VOTORMAR-193919 format. One record per residue (C-alpha): x, y, z. Coordinates in steps of 0.2 Angstrom, whole numbers, plus 5000, padded with zeros to 4 digits. Layout:
// residues N
XYZ...
END
This chain:
// residues 671
616759625902618459705898619759585891621559595896622659605881624559625886624659785895622959845888621159825893619959805878618359885883617259895868617359815850616959955838617359875821617759705814618259675796618759525786620459495794620559615809619559685823619659855831619359895850619260045861620560015875621360085890623060065899623360105917624860175926625460235942624660385952622960365943623760385925622660305912622560335893621160285880621760225863621260105849621959925847621859845830622359665830622359525817620959395820621559225826621159135811622259245800623759245811624559115800624259205784626059265780625459395767624259475778625359475793626759555782625559695776625059725794626859745799627159865785625659965790626359985808628060035802627460155789626060235800627260255815628360365804626960485801626560625814625260755807623660835814622660755800623360575802622960455817624560435827625260255830625860225848626360045849626559885839626859705845626259535846625259455861625159265860624759235841623959405838624959555830624159715835624359905833623960035847623460195839622660365844620860355849619860485839618260525847617060545832616260465817616960405801616460505786615460355779614360355795614160545794613560535776612360395780611660495795611360645784610460535771609360455784608760635789608560695771609960825773611460875763613160925771613361115771614561165756615761255768615961095779616160985764617561095757618361105775618460915776619060895758620461025763620960935778621060765770622160835756623260915769623560755778623860665762625060795756626160775771626160585769626560595750628060705754628760615769630660575768631660445777633160475789634260505774633160635767632560525753630760535748629760385753628460415740626960355750625360315742623860275753622860185740621260165750620660345753618760335756617460395768617660245780619560295782619260475786618660505804617760675809618060705827616760785838618060935840617960965822619660885817619860765802621060615804621560495790621660315796622160135789623760145779623559955778623859945759624860105758626460075748628160155750629560125738630660085752629559945758630359775756628959705746628259775730626359765725625959625713625559695696623759685691623159645709621759765715621859825733620659945740618859995739618259985721617060125722618460245727619860195715620660295702620560245684622360185684622160095700620560015693621459955678622859875688624159995683625560075693624960215704625760375712625160505724623960575711622860425713622460475731622060655724620660565713620060465728619960635738618960705723617660565725617460595743617260785740615960755726614960635737614960765752614360895740612960795732612460665745612460535731613760395727614760435712615360255707614060135714613459995703612659825704614259735702616059765704616359745685615159885681615959995695617659965688617159995670616260165675617860225684618860185669617660275658617760415671616260525664615960625679614460745680614860915689614160915707612961055703611860935693611460855709611561005721611061165713611861265727613661205721614461355712615461345696617061375705616861215716616261115701617861155693618961105708617960935709618160895691620060935690620360815705619260685695620160705679620360535670622160565666623360595681624260735671622660835670622260825689623060925703624860865703625060875722623760855736624261025742623661105725621961035729622061095747622561275741621161275728619861235742620761365753620461505740618661455737618261465756618961635758618661745767618261605779619761505784619861315790620261375808618661465809617561325801618261185813617261255829615661255818615961075812616161025830614561105835613661025820614360855824613760855842612060915836611960765824612760635836612260695853611460525858612960425851614160525861613160495877613060305874614860295869615460385885614260275896615060115888616860195891616460235909615760065913617159975904618460085913617660055930617659865928619459865920620159965934619459845947620159695938621759785935622159845952621159725963620459585954621359445962621959515979620559445989620859275982622559255988622159296007622059156019621659156038623559166042623859316031622159406036621759356054620359486055618859516044619659676037621259706027621959866021622559866003623959965997623460125988624260075972622959935971621360035972621660175959619960225951619760295934619960475940620360485959621260375972619860275981620060246000620460066005618959956006618659816019618959636012617559506016618059336024618659206012617159106013616059256008617259295994617059125987615159125989615059295981616159245967615059095963613459195964614259325952614759195940613059115941612159285937613359315923612959145915611159165917611159335909612259265895610959125893609459245892610359355879611059215868609659085869608459185858609859205845610359015845608558945846607359085840605559055842604759015826603059095823601959105807601959265798600359355792600059425775598659555773598159585755597059725749596559715731596059865721594759895714593859815729592259765721592859635708591659485705592459315703594159365711595259215716596759235727597959085730599559055739600758925732599258855722598058845737596558955736596559075751594859095760595359265768596259415764597359385779598459235776599659145788601259095780602758985785604159115789605859125779605159025765604759105748602859095744601959135727600459245728599359245713597759345710596559315696594959395691593859395675594359535663595959585673597759535670598359405682599559465696600959355703602159405717603459315727603459355746604559295760604259345778605159325794604459245810603059345818602959475804601359555799601559625781600159725772600159735754599059825741598859755724598159855710597359755696597359815678596159775664596959645653596559765638597659895646599359855639600260015639600260185647599060325641599960445630599360595620599860515603598460445593599360285588600660245602602060125598602259965608603159965625603759855638602459815652602659905668602459805684603259745700604559645690605459815687606759815701607159985708608760065702609860155715609960345713611860355709612560475696612760395679614460425670614260475652614360375641614460205650614360055638613059935645611759815638610059895634608859865649607459745646606159875649606759965633605859905618606459945601605159955587606059985570605159995553603460055560602360145547602660325549601760475540602860545526603860685534604160855525606060835527607260705533606460575545607060595563607660465575606460465590606560415608604860425616604860445635603460395647603360365666602160315679601760435687601860565673602760725674604560665677605960765671607060665658608960695658609860635643611760625646611660745660610560875650608660895655607660875638605860875644604560795655603560635652602660595641603560675626604460625610606360675608606960685591608660765594609560595595610860525583610360365575611460215583612060315597611860255615611160375628611160375647609460425653608760475671606960495676606860625690605260665700605160745718604660615730605160475719606760375717607760425702607760285689609160255676609060175659610160165643609360165626610060175608609260295596608460195582608560205563607860365555605960355555605860225569605460255587606160175603604960195618605660205635604460185649604860175668603860155684604560275697604560195715604160315729605560355741604760255755604560105743606460085741606960105759608359985761608259825772609459755784610159575785610859475800611759315797612359195810613259025808613658895820614758815825616258935822616159065808615959085789616359205775614759285768614559315750613059405743612759395724614559325722615359475731616259445748615459545762616159495779616259355791614859305803614059365813613459485800612359615809611359755801612059745783611059865773610359805756609059875744607459775744607459625733608059445731609859395733610959245732611959215748613459095751614259045767616058965766617158885780618558795772619158715789617458635792617158595773615558695774614958785758613058835759612058925746610358995748609159125741608559265752607259405751607559575759606159685763606359875763606359945781606459775789607759665796607959485788608759365800609559205794610459065804611458925796612158765803613858725796614158555802612658465794
END
């Protein structure tokens, strides 16, 4: 149901963050006037946070002074009850983050021409903000500081709008940024911003370069397992050209990207307009005006169903809001003296529809109105109970684990779960509890796997046993050196580009074998890195340069130097490693198992907390507040923490996320 909020009707909540929520809303006026807009308001529990309220007010004042085709317009600012809010332009489209995710799901890349157009439009809007002056003609020196795909909206008409100047800073603002305090999304910071230094408009140019790089490649540039790793990678700023990940990117576009992503601000484009003009020259003879209609058609092709559903929700919400706004309480104020007949003619202004003026409708007798209202309330409560009951009191069913062991004709095979021997290959398990599956057989290496399933889930797994004498991969060398064992304990590594070089500890799967006996060489002894993979035939890229295919020995390394390594194979997830070349005459062996693309499909996590809400931390990093719905995570095990200071609740747990499936967790905070 629509919610009245001052002079606005909130129709559809489209986003919620840690401290604010965003609604699609409508306002109604005389003679059938109505307008769709977006309301951004502070959550109730943060209304007393003076720092956040001040930042929110700064955003409203700053954004209201900006009027540009590539910046979402601000229409109103105020306070309703305890809630500060901003009313802004409603952009009918998708943020760039959602667009890139949709392309990844379909296995597509953004056309190069469209990526250049979007980068051009973002730079154009930023340049206007950077050069904005006050009423006296003095420059405001605005810096957005949070340029990222989630803050760039691509409309279904092919326009690009920058949103969320929530942490933007102008020199004329009453408060200054705290020195050393990081604000913004870590993966899209500039090196100086990641270091906590003072930033200027060239920091936004760097962030725009990251967005362009990711649009061209379909990969994340700075995405690592932890925030510390991400910030260190940004500070090192060893960026590979986009063409290494998309061979269709020409050298001229590589150069534009790398200039925007220069580590030193003085080496970048000095104005956002410089980057804008470089992209304009690259696109010639095509112009942005000609590309916009093509982008509009392309967006409608990729989001046709989303457009239909959004319009249906908007139409339903508009109809309900119009009825509540113009006639929601009129029938309830009538009594028999005011309405002696069964019909009453309502004034025209009270029955304005979303598009046309409707004819007056007869009003039912008072007793029928009351009865109808009671029936409607009962129906709504029953519907709410049907929808909410399964979430609050989910039916718990055992999960089923179906195990297939290969080879399938092993004598003496014993399969056990949590120490209890299983009598069948189909095993019923208690849901949402970690279980340890152990498989042993004479002459084969023992396999152990931790599994956690959700209620009612049927999960099939295939386990390949290996003879206990097979301790390493087959290689074409007569006397292979030792290697780290390959198995399911090797967690998949995300296919993100690796800055070169990036200092980090040597992975556990890299085994250094110094001082092995070697045949006497004719000349100087080489420092050898031996690469192997399962399956074989993977292309090995060292510091961004392809050097061969597995299995093979590479003798071009410098002893003592660390190298960033990638194993690439079509149909498999790219796996990264870091290894240090050993002493002359010694060999370091780097072996990796490449998971198939299907095997590393991310899972989703839903988290609920009652009563009230809780802040959710995953592996120590703050994610959002509950309810957390559809949060994507790579398959694996995570630590989760829920905190509600007001209730004194602090709950820690371990969860297992399965690729391609949704993990649901519910926690009671007042226990």
